[in-house]
Residue frames relative to the residue before (quaternion, step in Angstrom):
aa qw qx qy qz dx dy dz
M 1.0000 0.0000 0.0000 0.0000 0.00 0.00 0.00
S 0.6048 -0.6009 0.3628 0.3762 3.57 -1.13 0.59
D 0.6115 0.5700 -0.3666 0.4084 3.60 1.01 -0.72
K 0.6766 0.4927 -0.2782 0.4712 3.51 0.94 -0.98
T 0.6609 0.5145 -0.3179 0.4443 3.54 0.95 -0.83
T 0.6569 0.5140 -0.3211 0.4485 3.52 1.02 -0.80
L 0.7490 0.4170 -0.2339 0.4588 3.61 0.83 -0.95
I 0.7869 0.2727 -0.1466 0.5337 3.59 1.01 -0.65
P 0.3347 -0.7806 0.4881 0.2010 3.59 -0.31 1.15
A 0.6263 -0.5556 0.3750 0.3980 3.58 -1.11 0.60
T 0.6399 0.5291 -0.3515 0.4325 3.66 0.98 -0.68
L 0.6749 0.4533 -0.2934 0.5029 3.58 1.12 -0.49
R 0.5958 0.5813 -0.3516 0.4283 3.62 0.98 -0.73
A 0.6468 0.5375 -0.3373 0.4230 3.55 1.04 -0.74
H 0.6979 0.4698 -0.2797 0.4627 3.62 1.22 -0.40
L 0.5485 0.6902 -0.3792 0.2811 3.55 1.20 -0.56
A 0.6233 0.5793 -0.3464 0.3948 3.52 1.09 -0.67
R 0.7104 0.4185 -0.2591 0.5030 3.55 1.22 -0.42
L 0.5849 0.5652 -0.3783 0.4420 3.60 1.25 0.21
R 0.0757 -0.7877 0.6104 0.0359 3.58 -1.06 0.75
I 0.3146 -0.6837 0.6131 0.2402 3.61 -1.29 0.45
A 0.1067 -0.8122 0.5736 -0.0047 3.52 -0.47 1.28
A 0.3955 -0.7204 0.5104 0.2532 3.61 -0.81 0.97
R 0.3198 -0.7344 0.5631 0.2032 3.54 -1.05 0.69
L 0.7044 0.3865 -0.2522 0.5393 3.60 1.17 -0.44
P 0.4876 -0.6674 0.4641 0.3184 3.60 -0.83 0.78
P 0.2854 -0.7845 0.5249 0.1659 3.62 -0.51 1.21
P 0.5718 -0.5262 0.4862 0.3996 3.59 -1.28 0.36
P 0.6085 -0.5913 0.3808 0.3675 3.63 -1.07 0.60
G 0.2339 0.7507 -0.6006 0.1449 3.54 -1.10 0.67
P 0.5063 -0.7293 0.3773 0.2636 3.64 -0.92 0.85
L 0.7483 0.4527 -0.2324 0.4257 3.62 0.99 -0.58
G 0.7635 0.3031 -0.2429 0.5160 3.57 -0.99 0.77
Q 0.5323 -0.6112 0.4676 0.3528 3.58 -1.24 0.34
N 0.7152 0.2254 -0.2054 0.6289 3.60 1.22 -0.22
A 0.0026 0.8626 -0.5041 0.0431 3.59 -0.03 1.28
S 0.0931 0.7691 -0.6304 0.0498 3.54 -1.33 0.54
R 0.4215 -0.6324 0.5635 0.3238 3.55 -1.33 0.28
Q 0.0841 0.8002 -0.5824 0.1158 3.55 -0.78 1.07
R 0.5272 -0.6143 0.4814 0.3362 3.52 -1.38 0.30
G 0.2010 0.7826 -0.5638 0.1713 3.45 -0.96 0.91
Q 0.6190 -0.4724 0.3843 0.4959 3.65 -1.07 -0.58
G 0.1723 0.7961 -0.5463 0.1950 3.48 0.07 1.41
L 0.7158 -0.4578 0.3246 0.4156 3.60 -1.14 -0.61
E 0.7378 0.3875 -0.2156 0.5090 3.60 0.96 -0.71
F 0.3874 -0.7406 0.5036 0.2186 3.63 -0.47 1.24
S 0.1533 -0.7968 0.5828 0.0448 3.51 -1.01 0.98
Q 0.7656 -0.2456 0.2391 0.5444 3.64 0.67 -1.08
Y 0.4297 -0.6222 0.5630 0.3336 3.49 -1.38 0.17
R 0.0201 0.7575 -0.6490 -0.0676 3.56 -1.29 0.34
A 0.6227 -0.5561 0.3933 0.3851 3.56 -1.26 0.55
Y 0.5585 -0.6299 0.4424 0.3093 3.48 -1.15 0.85
E 0.1226 -0.8006 0.5837 0.0573 3.67 -0.92 0.79
H 0.6053 -0.5554 0.4122 0.3939 3.62 -1.03 0.53
G 0.7142 0.3825 -0.3017 0.5027 3.59 -0.69 1.09
D 0.5641 0.5704 -0.3969 0.4460 3.60 1.20 -0.34
E 0.4616 -0.6902 0.4683 0.3021 3.52 -1.01 0.71
P 0.5761 -0.6258 0.4014 0.3397 3.66 -0.88 0.89
R 0.6282 0.5796 -0.3349 0.3967 3.55 1.06 -0.74
H 0.6755 0.4904 -0.2960 0.4643 3.56 1.22 -0.32
I 0.4847 0.6540 -0.4418 0.3772 3.56 1.30 0.04
D 0.3559 -0.6970 0.5755 0.2375 3.58 -1.02 0.80
W 0.2097 -0.8273 0.5074 0.1187 3.61 -0.02 1.29
K 0.5954 0.5291 -0.4040 0.4498 3.69 1.00 -0.39
L 0.6490 0.4994 -0.3304 0.4693 3.58 0.96 -0.69
F 0.6040 0.5482 -0.3468 0.4630 3.57 1.16 -0.78
A 0.6512 0.5260 -0.3382 0.4301 3.61 0.90 -0.82
R 0.7006 0.4485 -0.2751 0.4819 3.59 1.08 -0.67
A 0.7901 0.3365 -0.1543 0.4886 3.63 0.85 -0.92
D 0.3317 -0.7673 0.4903 0.2467 3.61 1.23 -0.31
R 0.6233 0.4457 -0.3303 0.5511 3.59 1.26 0.68
Y 0.4413 -0.6884 0.5053 0.2759 3.56 -1.14 0.58
F 0.0063 0.7738 -0.6333 0.0114 3.49 -0.99 0.98
V 0.2978 -0.7373 0.5877 0.1494 3.56 -1.25 0.64
R 0.3694 -0.7263 0.5294 0.2361 3.54 -0.96 0.83
D 0.1885 -0.7693 0.5994 0.1154 3.59 -0.63 1.06
A 0.0634 -0.7686 0.6352 0.0415 3.55 -1.15 0.64
E 0.4122 -0.6642 0.5519 0.2905 3.52 -1.28 0.39
R 0.0875 0.7846 -0.6075 0.0875 3.52 -1.00 0.80
E 0.4733 -0.6122 0.5351 0.3390 3.56 -1.25 0.25
A 0.2082 0.7783 -0.5684 0.1668 3.56 -0.79 0.96
G 0.6454 -0.5493 0.3817 0.3690 3.41 -1.28 0.56
L 0.5849 -0.5394 0.4622 0.3916 3.62 -1.15 0.50
A 0.4671 -0.6808 0.5043 0.2532 3.50 -1.14 0.92
V 0.1782 -0.7299 0.6525 0.0982 3.45 -1.25 0.85
W 0.1032 -0.8268 0.5525 0.0249 3.58 -0.52 1.20
V 0.1602 -0.7457 0.6362 0.1161 3.53 -1.04 0.73
V 0.0822 -0.7804 0.6197 0.0146 3.57 -0.61 1.16
L 0.1100 -0.8457 0.5200 -0.0480 3.48 -0.42 1.39
D 0.3575 -0.7112 0.5758 0.1865 3.56 -0.75 1.15
A 0.0529 0.7906 -0.6059 0.0712 3.61 -0.58 1.20
T 0.2654 0.7503 -0.5397 0.2745 3.51 0.99 0.97
A 0.7477 -0.4415 0.2756 0.4124 3.57 -1.32 0.33
S 0.6475 0.5597 -0.3257 0.4017 3.63 0.93 -0.90
M 0.6071 0.5784 -0.3625 0.4068 3.59 1.13 -0.48
Q 0.5543 0.5978 -0.4122 0.4068 3.64 1.18 -0.11
Q 0.4522 0.7198 -0.4535 0.2678 3.61 1.15 -0.24
A 0.0216 -0.7805 0.6245 -0.0182 3.50 -1.03 0.93
D 0.5640 -0.5904 0.4509 0.3605 3.57 -1.23 0.46
L 0.6156 -0.5586 0.4293 0.3533 3.58 -1.14 0.64
A 0.7108 0.4558 -0.2572 0.4699 3.56 0.91 -1.08
T 0.8112 0.1643 -0.0660 0.5574 3.65 0.98 -0.67
P 0.0767 -0.8521 0.5153 0.0502 3.64 0.43 1.11
E 0.6340 0.5424 -0.3655 0.4127 3.56 1.08 -0.40
R 0.6889 0.4325 -0.2826 0.5084 3.57 1.26 -0.23
S 0.0635 0.8209 -0.5602 0.0910 3.54 0.29 1.28
K 0.6535 -0.4802 0.3687 0.4544 3.54 -1.28 0.24
W 0.6253 0.5662 -0.3456 0.4110 3.60 0.98 -0.64
T 0.6165 0.5392 -0.3207 0.4757 3.50 1.05 -0.92
V 0.7119 0.4338 -0.2713 0.4810 3.62 0.76 -1.04
A 0.6270 0.5452 -0.3619 0.4227 3.62 0.91 -0.61
R 0.6489 0.5151 -0.2998 0.4729 3.55 1.00 -0.88
T 0.6322 0.5213 -0.3377 0.4632 3.60 1.01 -0.79
L 0.6701 0.4801 -0.3095 0.4740 3.64 0.91 -0.89
A 0.6372 0.4983 -0.3380 0.4811 3.67 1.00 -0.70
A 0.6564 0.5253 -0.3190 0.4376 3.60 0.82 -0.90
A 0.6522 0.5211 -0.2866 0.4701 3.57 0.96 -0.95
T 0.6550 0.4896 -0.3197 0.4785 3.60 0.89 -0.85
I 0.6499 0.4806 -0.3338 0.4850 3.65 0.87 -0.79
D 0.6565 0.5016 -0.3372 0.4512 3.66 0.87 -0.72
I 0.6281 0.4976 -0.3404 0.4919 3.65 0.98 -0.73
A 0.6590 0.5070 -0.3384 0.4406 3.66 0.78 -0.92
H 0.6244 0.5536 -0.3168 0.4509 3.53 1.01 -0.90
R 0.6857 0.4939 -0.2848 0.4526 3.55 0.86 -1.00
Q 0.6619 0.5301 -0.2857 0.4464 3.58 1.13 -0.73
G 0.4553 -0.6829 0.4397 0.3647 3.55 1.25 -0.48
D 0.4816 0.6416 -0.4515 0.3907 3.58 1.28 0.27
R 0.5385 -0.5716 0.5046 0.3587 3.51 -1.34 0.33
F 0.0239 -0.7968 0.6036 0.0159 3.62 -1.10 0.52
G 0.0568 -0.7777 0.6261 0.0045 3.57 -1.14 0.78
L 0.2768 -0.7484 0.5888 0.1291 3.50 -1.34 0.37
L 0.0645 -0.7646 0.6410 0.0195 3.49 -1.07 0.95
L 0.1290 -0.7872 0.6021 0.0355 3.56 -0.69 1.17
V 0.1376 -0.7956 0.5877 0.0519 3.57 -0.64 1.14
R 0.2173 0.7782 -0.5437 0.2274 3.57 -0.48 1.25
D 0.8672 0.1049 -0.0545 0.4838 3.54 -1.20 0.63
G 0.6587 -0.5437 0.2809 0.4377 3.56 1.10 0.74
T 0.6524 0.4819 -0.3051 0.4990 3.60 1.25 0.41
L 0.4040 -0.6810 0.5643 0.2337 3.55 -1.41 0.28
D 0.0482 -0.7841 0.6168 0.0484 3.66 -0.79 0.83
W 0.1347 -0.8516 0.5061 0.0230 3.55 -0.29 1.33
T 0.0689 -0.6893 0.7150 0.0942 3.51 -1.34 0.62
P 0.3791 -0.7907 0.4244 0.2257 3.61 -0.17 1.25
A 0.5415 -0.6393 0.4309 0.3353 3.56 -1.09 0.61
Q 0.1543 0.7412 -0.6345 0.1556 3.49 -0.76 1.20
R 0.3718 -0.7265 0.5243 0.2432 3.58 -1.23 -0.24
G 0.5783 0.5975 -0.4193 0.3644 3.63 -1.20 0.24
P 0.6617 -0.5574 0.3584 0.3508 3.51 -1.34 0.53
R 0.6249 0.5307 -0.3362 0.4635 3.59 1.14 -0.69
H 0.6622 0.4857 -0.3096 0.4793 3.55 0.95 -0.79
R 0.5958 0.5331 -0.3750 0.4693 3.66 1.05 -0.67
D 0.6662 0.4914 -0.3122 0.4661 3.62 0.88 -0.94
R 0.6202 0.5312 -0.3560 0.4545 3.63 1.01 -0.66
C 0.6734 0.4831 -0.3078 0.4674 3.61 0.92 -0.81
L 0.6657 0.4888 -0.3193 0.4648 3.60 0.99 -0.76
L 0.6411 0.5027 -0.3523 0.4606 3.57 1.02 -0.63
A 0.6000 0.5482 -0.3577 0.4600 3.64 1.15 -0.69
L 0.6270 0.5474 -0.3143 0.4565 3.59 1.13 -0.78
L 0.6749 0.5043 -0.2821 0.4589 3.50 0.95 -1.02
R 0.7275 0.4546 -0.2477 0.4503 3.59 0.90 -0.77
A 0.5799 0.6174 -0.3750 0.3767 3.59 1.21 -0.52
T 0.1400 -0.7497 0.6444 0.0553 3.46 -1.25 0.74
C 0.5166 -0.6546 0.4753 0.2805 3.55 -1.31 0.51
A 0.2124 0.7704 -0.5820 0.1505 3.65 -0.88 0.70
G 0.8651 0.2482 -0.1320 0.4153 3.49 -1.40 0.44
T 0.5622 -0.5914 0.4867 0.3120 3.49 -1.34 -0.46
W 0.6260 -0.5056 0.4168 0.4228 3.53 -1.36 0.10
P 0.4924 -0.6635 0.4810 0.2931 3.58 -1.07 0.77
G 0.5480 -0.5656 0.4742 0.3936 3.59 -1.31 0.13
M 0.7238 -0.4644 0.3057 0.4088 3.54 -1.31 0.19
D 0.5704 0.5831 -0.3923 0.4251 3.61 1.09 -0.52
A 0.6909 0.4900 -0.2778 0.4531 3.55 0.90 -0.91
L 0.6491 0.5190 -0.2764 0.4827 3.55 1.25 -0.58
R 0.4416 0.7292 -0.4505 0.2652 3.67 1.18 -0.28
P 0.6405 0.5243 -0.3908 0.4026 3.75 0.79 -0.62
A 0.5270 0.6564 -0.4172 0.3425 3.56 1.11 -0.27
W 0.6499 0.5463 -0.3201 0.4204 3.55 1.09 -0.62
G 0.6424 0.4794 -0.3164 0.5073 3.55 1.37 -0.29
R 0.7066 0.4575 -0.2624 0.4717 3.56 1.06 -0.69
I 0.7493 0.3314 -0.2053 0.5352 3.62 0.91 -0.89
E 0.2239 -0.8349 0.4868 0.1258 3.51 0.08 1.29
P 0.6462 -0.4872 0.4067 0.4239 3.65 -1.19 0.36
S 0.7825 0.2958 -0.2831 0.4691 3.55 -1.24 0.82
S 0.4721 0.6642 -0.4508 0.3644 3.61 1.25 -0.10
I 0.3945 -0.6611 0.5828 0.2600 3.53 -1.24 0.57
V 0.0493 -0.8228 0.5661 -0.0037 3.63 -0.64 1.04
L 0.0837 -0.7914 0.6047 0.0325 3.55 -0.64 1.04
A 0.1068 -0.7941 0.5977 0.0256 3.62 -0.47 1.24
I 0.0790 -0.7939 0.6028 -0.0122 3.49 -0.84 1.16
G 0.2870 0.7485 -0.5599 0.2098 3.60 -0.69 0.96
D 0.6440 -0.5362 0.3886 0.3831 3.54 -1.31 -0.39
G 0.4616 -0.7307 0.4052 0.2981 3.59 1.30 0.05
F 0.5428 0.6457 -0.4062 0.3514 3.61 1.12 0.36
D 0.7050 0.4801 -0.2847 0.4376 3.62 1.12 -0.36
P 0.4095 -0.7280 0.4798 0.2687 3.63 -0.58 1.04
N 0.6314 0.5372 -0.3696 0.4197 3.61 0.99 -0.52
A 0.5919 0.5295 -0.3637 0.4868 3.60 1.18 -0.50
T 0.6574 0.5089 -0.3218 0.4530 3.56 0.93 -0.82
D 0.6532 0.5218 -0.2995 0.4597 3.57 0.99 -0.88
F 0.6252 0.5453 -0.3203 0.4574 3.55 1.10 -0.77
A 0.6686 0.4887 -0.2974 0.4751 3.57 0.92 -0.88
L 0.6341 0.5325 -0.3148 0.4640 3.58 0.99 -0.80
Q 0.6953 0.4737 -0.2920 0.4549 3.61 0.86 -0.96
L 0.6168 0.5218 -0.3409 0.4807 3.57 1.09 -0.69
A 0.6691 0.4885 -0.3105 0.4660 3.63 0.91 -0.84
A 0.6821 0.4891 -0.3040 0.4507 3.64 1.00 -0.73
T 0.7066 0.3930 -0.2590 0.5284 3.59 1.26 -0.14
R 0.6455 -0.5968 0.2869 0.3806 3.60 1.04 0.93
R 0.4372 0.5748 -0.5499 0.4197 3.49 0.82 1.13
D 0.3969 -0.7062 0.5434 0.2202 3.50 -1.11 0.98
V 0.0837 -0.8595 0.5015 -0.0522 3.53 0.08 1.44
R 0.0178 0.7512 -0.6598 -0.0033 3.57 -1.02 0.90
S 0.1631 -0.7911 0.5868 0.0578 3.52 -1.16 0.64
I 0.1090 -0.7489 0.6504 0.0652 3.46 -1.26 0.80
A 0.1532 -0.7776 0.6082 0.0443 3.61 -0.71 1.09
L 0.2202 -0.7869 0.5646 0.1161 3.58 -0.56 1.18
T 0.1049 -0.7764 0.6208 0.0264 3.50 -1.22 0.86
A 0.3869 -0.7160 0.5344 0.2280 3.53 -0.89 0.86
V 0.5889 -0.5870 0.3928 0.3928 3.58 -1.05 0.61
D 0.6142 0.5618 -0.3358 0.4408 3.58 1.07 -0.77
E 0.6371 0.4974 -0.3212 0.4935 3.61 1.08 -0.71
R 0.6798 0.5060 -0.3045 0.4349 3.61 0.85 -0.98
D 0.8074 0.3134 -0.1407 0.4796 3.52 0.66 -1.19
F 0.1188 -0.8266 0.5315 0.1415 3.62 1.18 -0.66
A 0.2321 0.7908 -0.5212 0.2218 3.62 0.77 1.12
L 0.2839 0.7725 -0.5129 0.2441 3.63 1.10 0.56
R 0.1768 -0.7791 0.5928 0.1014 3.55 -1.24 0.54
G 0.8152 0.3314 -0.2051 0.4285 3.57 -1.17 0.50
A 0.7160 -0.3868 0.3380 0.4727 3.55 -1.27 -0.39
C 0.0431 -0.8106 0.5832 -0.0316 3.59 -0.77 1.02
V 0.2150 -0.7124 0.6490 0.1584 3.58 -1.25 0.53
F 0.1198 -0.7787 0.6139 0.0488 3.62 -0.67 1.11
E 0.0505 -0.8122 0.5798 -0.0398 3.58 -0.79 1.13
D 0.3783 -0.7038 0.5638 0.2092 3.52 -0.90 1.10
P 0.3523 -0.7782 0.4732 0.2154 3.69 -0.44 1.11
E 0.6855 0.4656 -0.3121 0.4647 3.61 1.15 -0.37
T 0.7849 0.2873 -0.1964 0.5127 3.66 1.01 -0.52
G 0.4465 -0.7003 0.4449 0.3351 3.60 1.18 -0.45
A 0.4328 0.6988 -0.4686 0.3237 3.61 1.26 -0.01
R 0.1308 -0.8055 0.5779 0.0123 3.52 -1.01 0.97
I 0.0926 -0.7736 0.6265 0.0198 3.51 -1.15 0.90
E 0.1788 -0.7643 0.6065 0.1269 3.57 -0.86 0.93
A 0.1043 0.8008 -0.5744 0.1336 3.60 -0.85 0.92
D 0.4418 -0.6261 0.5656 0.3049 3.55 -1.28 0.45
A 0.4830 -0.7152 0.4195 0.2815 3.64 -0.51 1.17
A 0.6691 0.5091 -0.3131 0.4417 3.58 0.85 -0.94
A 0.6907 0.5172 -0.2917 0.4127 3.56 0.94 -0.85
V 0.7616 0.3648 -0.1917 0.5002 3.53 1.14 -0.64
A 0.4380 0.7465 -0.4445 0.2309 3.62 1.20 -0.22
A 0.6879 0.4875 -0.3061 0.4421 3.60 0.79 -0.92
S 0.6874 0.4702 -0.3043 0.4623 3.55 0.87 -0.79
F 0.6016 0.5558 -0.3557 0.4503 3.57 1.09 -0.74
R 0.6681 0.5084 -0.3109 0.4454 3.56 0.80 -1.06
A 0.6783 0.5001 -0.2893 0.4541 3.59 0.91 -0.94
N 0.6813 0.4729 -0.3046 0.4683 3.56 0.90 -0.85
F 0.6496 0.5211 -0.3294 0.4449 3.56 0.99 -0.83
A 0.6566 0.5072 -0.3118 0.4631 3.56 0.91 -0.83
Q 0.6290 0.5363 -0.3206 0.4625 3.55 1.05 -0.85
A 0.6623 0.5155 -0.2859 0.4625 3.64 0.94 -1.02
R 0.6786 0.4643 -0.3132 0.4752 3.59 0.97 -0.82
G 0.6239 0.5421 -0.3490 0.4416 3.60 1.00 -0.72
A 0.6589 0.5105 -0.2945 0.4675 3.53 1.03 -0.89
L 0.6173 0.5276 -0.3414 0.4734 3.63 1.02 -0.73
A 0.6722 0.5026 -0.3059 0.4493 3.58 0.83 -0.96
H 0.6566 0.5183 -0.3036 0.4562 3.55 0.97 -0.83
T 0.6560 0.5360 -0.2980 0.4399 3.52 0.95 -0.91
L 0.6826 0.4757 -0.2672 0.4861 3.53 0.92 -1.05
A 0.6480 0.5061 -0.3339 0.4609 3.65 0.88 -0.84
A 0.6502 0.5182 -0.3280 0.4484 3.62 0.91 -0.82
G 0.7112 0.4456 -0.2438 0.4861 3.58 1.20 -0.64
G 0.6031 -0.5967 0.3528 0.3946 3.60 1.27 0.17
V 0.5373 0.6089 -0.4135 0.4118 3.60 1.25 0.25
L 0.3450 -0.7220 0.5627 0.2076 3.56 -0.92 1.02
H 0.0575 -0.8400 0.5391 -0.0214 3.57 -0.41 1.21
V 0.0418 -0.7695 0.6371 -0.0143 3.56 -1.12 0.89
E 0.2840 -0.7165 0.6129 0.1742 3.54 -1.10 0.82
H 0.0536 -0.7845 0.6177 -0.0120 3.54 -1.09 0.90
A 0.2481 -0.7136 0.6419 0.1309 3.60 -0.78 1.18
V 0.5311 -0.6674 0.4020 0.3330 3.59 -0.95 0.82
D 0.6687 0.4692 -0.3581 0.4522 3.64 1.09 -0.12
Q 0.5416 0.6393 -0.3962 0.3755 3.53 1.17 0.15
P 0.5816 -0.5746 0.4115 0.4029 3.70 -1.05 0.53
P 0.4328 -0.7249 0.4679 0.2615 3.63 -0.67 0.99
E 0.6177 0.5788 -0.3632 0.3892 3.59 1.01 -0.68
R 0.6346 0.5355 -0.3449 0.4378 3.55 1.06 -0.61
T 0.6429 0.4981 -0.3075 0.4940 3.60 1.08 -0.74
L 0.6508 0.5152 -0.3146 0.4605 3.60 0.91 -0.90
R 0.6341 0.5058 -0.3448 0.4725 3.64 0.96 -0.74
A 0.6952 0.4915 -0.2861 0.4396 3.57 0.88 -0.89
V 0.7612 0.3857 -0.2265 0.4695 3.65 0.90 -0.76
L 0.7327 0.4196 -0.2462 0.4758 3.60 1.10 -0.54
G 0.7369 0.4232 -0.2331 0.4728 3.59 1.07 -0.67
A 0.2508 0.8027 -0.5033 0.1984 3.56 1.22 0.62
G 0.4451 -0.6834 0.5034 0.2852 3.55 -1.08 0.75
A 0.7046 -0.4589 0.3366 0.4239 3.57 -1.32 0.17
R 0.2624 -0.7691 0.5616 0.1556 3.56 -1.05 0.66
């Protein structure tokens, strides 16, 4: 399909058949998917009502109950289904950053490729998969389901998404605890610059979610081979700094390495598997490291 071809280059597609998503937490028993569990969803055996949330399918609304209560409710049911694999994608303004030499290879382009590949692997395994886009202080959900049509729905959401704004505060992230159930595998992809994103990953991991993290680095950030007078602008705040590249290169490299080391240490201490990925590196190597982790 065109969506898949656009997001996943042929050089990466050749590797996907050999990649697997392995759960680090022991899942409850269940027959479907390579990572199986019993969970609440749209199944056969009625369990309970819950309030409608953005992203739920209208066909699951109980319209008779709406007529009596004048509020939307969704019928939850218990079913046997594969463990959910969630991709949480940072779509804030800073993800638009691209290298001066290769402007077509931005963090956003690479992030969407990593996200699409993870969704494709989860689909092939028979597990459920969902997508959460965090942008402009809001959450854009594609609920966790399975099947080729749902894969296409997620890929289309990736193609249509744009970067804007900043990460929301923890109050706005509260719905995630109802949607991303315990024992889910969560892959967070971003640039590693926002403390709220780090706190979100840590809190998910502390409440029995199997959280992994990919922090994207531009080549200009890693190598800092800039020359002459430069103006550095924060795309999310608009703050600007003028500096001579040669004069600040050494201190920038040291500070950047220190910040990345601190991020890795903080996430590891909280049980999050963390991987750094420069945008010029092969994506299959990073996917293998972050998805195929052994049990902890």
